[in-house]
Biopython code that builds the backbone (N, CA, C, O; Angstrom):
import numpy as np
from Bio.PDB.StructureBuilder import StructureBuilder

atoms = [
    (1, "TYR", "N", (154.261, 186.166, 270.283)),
    (1, "TYR", "CA", (155.351, 187.083, 270.616)),
    (1, "TYR", "C", (156.674, 186.331, 270.777)),
    (1, "TYR", "O", (156.687, 185.120, 270.995)),
    (2, "GLU", "N", (157.738, 187.033, 270.672)),
    (2, "GLU", "CA", (159.061, 186.380, 270.809)),
    (2, "GLU", "C", (159.238, 185.842, 272.237)),
    (2, "GLU", "O", (159.890, 184.819, 272.445)),
    (3, "LEU", "N", (158.661, 186.528, 273.193)),
    (3, "LEU", "CA", (158.806, 186.102, 274.601)),
    (3, "LEU", "C", (158.128, 184.744, 274.798)),
    (3, "LEU", "O", (158.601, 183.893, 275.552)),
    (4, "ASN", "N", (157.031, 184.575, 274.113)),
    (4, "ASN", "CA", (156.273, 183.314, 274.250)),
    (4, "ASN", "C", (157.079, 182.163, 273.633)),
    (4, "ASN", "O", (157.069, 181.039, 274.136)),
    (5, "HIS", "N", (157.759, 182.466, 272.558)),
    (5, "HIS", "CA", (158.551, 181.432, 271.863)),
    (5, "HIS", "C", (159.696, 180.950, 272.769)),
    (5, "HIS", "O", (160.020, 179.763, 272.818)),
    (6, "SER", "N", (160.280, 181.893, 273.466)),
    (6, "SER", "CA", (161.413, 181.569, 274.358)),
    (6, "SER", "C", (160.915, 180.698, 275.526)),
    (6, "SER", "O", (161.614, 179.797, 275.992)),
    (7, "ASP", "N", (159.720, 180.986, 275.969)),
    (7, "ASP", "CA", (159.152, 180.222, 277.101)),
    (7, "ASP", "C", (158.925, 178.765, 276.678)),
    (7, "ASP", "O", (159.158, 177.834, 277.450)),
    (8, "SER", "N", (158.477, 178.597, 275.469)),
    (8, "SER", "CA", (158.170, 177.231, 274.981)),
    (8, "SER", "C", (159.477, 176.439, 274.833)),
    (8, "SER", "O", (159.519, 175.236, 275.093)),
    (9, "ASN", "N", (160.510, 177.115, 274.423)),
    (9, "ASN", "CA", (161.805, 176.446, 274.223)),
    (9, "ASN", "C", (162.480, 176.163, 275.566)),
    (9, "ASN", "O", (163.262, 175.222, 275.703)),
    (10, "ASP", "N", (162.163, 176.987, 276.534)),
    (10, "ASP", "CA", (162.793, 176.829, 277.859)),
    (10, "ASP", "C", (162.190, 175.624, 278.592)),
    (10, "ASP", "O", (162.852, 174.969, 279.396)),
    (11, "GLU", "N", (160.944, 175.359, 278.298)),
    (11, "GLU", "CA", (160.260, 174.241, 279.006)),
    (11, "GLU", "C", (160.902, 172.884, 278.666)),
    (11, "GLU", "O", (161.234, 172.121, 279.573)),
    (12, "PRO", "N", (161.075, 172.585, 277.406)),
    (12, "PRO", "CA", (161.647, 171.288, 277.010)),
    (12, "PRO", "C", (163.134, 171.184, 277.373)),
    (12, "PRO", "O", (163.622, 170.122, 277.759)),
    (13, "GLN", "N", (163.826, 172.291, 277.242)),
    (13, "GLN", "CA", (165.273, 172.268, 277.549)),
    (13, "GLN", "C", (165.491, 172.022, 279.051)),
    (13, "GLN", "O", (166.451, 171.360, 279.445)),
    (14, "ARG", "N", (164.616, 172.549, 279.855)),
    (14, "ARG", "CA", (164.769, 172.413, 281.330)),
    (14, "ARG", "C", (164.518, 170.948, 281.696)),
    (14, "ARG", "O", (165.168, 170.413, 282.594)),
    (15, "VAL", "N", (163.629, 170.337, 281.041)),
    (15, "VAL", "CA", (163.286, 168.933, 281.374)),
    (15, "VAL", "C", (164.411, 168.003, 280.904)),
    (15, "VAL", "O", (164.574, 166.899, 281.425)),
    (16, "VAL", "N", (165.169, 168.456, 279.933)),
    (16, "VAL", "CA", (166.263, 167.612, 279.389)),
    (16, "VAL", "C", (167.490, 167.680, 280.301)),
    (16, "VAL", "O", (168.407, 166.868, 280.175)),
    (17, "VAL", "N", (167.505, 168.619, 281.188)),
    (17, "VAL", "CA", (168.679, 168.788, 282.086)),
    (17, "VAL", "C", (168.822, 167.582, 283.024)),
    (17, "VAL", "O", (169.932, 167.082, 283.207)),
    (18, "PRO", "N", (167.737, 167.115, 283.613)),
    (18, "PRO", "CA", (167.787, 165.994, 284.550)),
    (18, "PRO", "C", (167.966, 164.652, 283.833)),
    (18, "PRO", "O", (168.640, 163.760, 284.348)),
    (19, "ALA", "N", (167.375, 164.511, 282.667)),
    (19, "ALA", "CA", (167.468, 163.222, 281.952)),
    (19, "ALA", "C", (167.442, 163.477, 280.449)),
    (19, "ALA", "O", (166.398, 163.337, 279.812)),
    (20, "PRO", "N", (168.584, 163.848, 279.885)),
    (20, "PRO", "CA", (168.675, 164.160, 278.456)),
    (20, "PRO", "C", (168.638, 162.906, 277.581)),
    (20, "PRO", "O", (167.992, 162.895, 276.533)),
    (21, "TYR", "N", (169.316, 161.877, 278.002)),
    (21, "TYR", "CA", (169.384, 160.657, 277.167)),
    (21, "TYR", "C", (168.166, 159.746, 277.371)),
    (21, "TYR", "O", (167.509, 159.378, 276.398)),
    (22, "PRO", "N", (167.864, 159.385, 278.597)),
    (22, "PRO", "CA", (166.744, 158.483, 278.905)),
    (22, "PRO", "C", (165.408, 159.155, 278.616)),
    (22, "PRO", "O", (164.467, 158.519, 278.141)),
    (23, "PHE", "N", (165.342, 160.439, 278.908)),
    (23, "PHE", "CA", (164.062, 161.161, 278.700)),
    (23, "PHE", "C", (163.771, 161.324, 277.209)),
    (23, "PHE", "O", (162.659, 161.065, 276.750)),
    (24, "ILE", "N", (164.766, 161.747, 276.477)),
    (24, "ILE", "CA", (164.590, 161.966, 275.017)),
    (24, "ILE", "C", (164.307, 160.633, 274.319)),
    (24, "ILE", "O", (163.512, 160.573, 273.381)),
    (25, "ARG", "N", (164.945, 159.597, 274.770)),
    (25, "ARG", "CA", (164.768, 158.271, 274.113)),
    (25, "ARG", "C", (163.327, 157.798, 274.382)),
    (25, "ARG", "O", (162.669, 157.261, 273.491)),
    (26, "ARG", "N", (162.868, 157.996, 275.562)),
    (26, "ARG", "CA", (161.508, 157.489, 275.921)),
    (26, "ARG", "C", (160.464, 158.361, 275.184)),
    (26, "ARG", "O", (159.444, 157.852, 274.719)),
    (27, "MET", "N", (160.722, 159.636, 275.088)),
    (27, "MET", "CA", (159.742, 160.530, 274.424)),
    (27, "MET", "C", (159.718, 160.246, 272.909)),
    (27, "MET", "O", (158.674, 160.363, 272.268)),
    (28, "ARG", "N", (160.840, 159.884, 272.365)),
    (28, "ARG", "CA", (160.928, 159.625, 270.905)),
    (28, "ARG", "C", (160.208, 158.291, 270.613)),
    (28, "ARG", "O", (159.519, 158.152, 269.602)),
    (29, "LEU", "N", (160.379, 157.351, 271.496)),
    (29, "LEU", "CA", (159.759, 156.036, 271.263)),
    (29, "LEU", "C", (158.259, 156.170, 271.466)),
    (29, "LEU", "O", (157.527, 155.191, 271.324)),
]
sb = StructureBuilder()
sb.init_structure("model")
sb.init_model(0)
sb.init_chain("A")
sb.init_seg("    ")
for serial, (resi, resn, name, xyz) in enumerate(atoms, 1):
    if name == "N":
        sb.init_residue(resn, " ", resi, " ")
    sb.init_atom(name, np.array(xyz, "f"), 0.0, 1.0, " ", f" {name:<3s}", serial, name[0])
structure = sb.get_structure()
């Protein structure tokens, strides 16, 4: 459902709020 898709996108975006640069870099590596 579309609601489920929004929930999945909200989870990663919320985690990027506290550490967008360090978190994304560590997850990519």
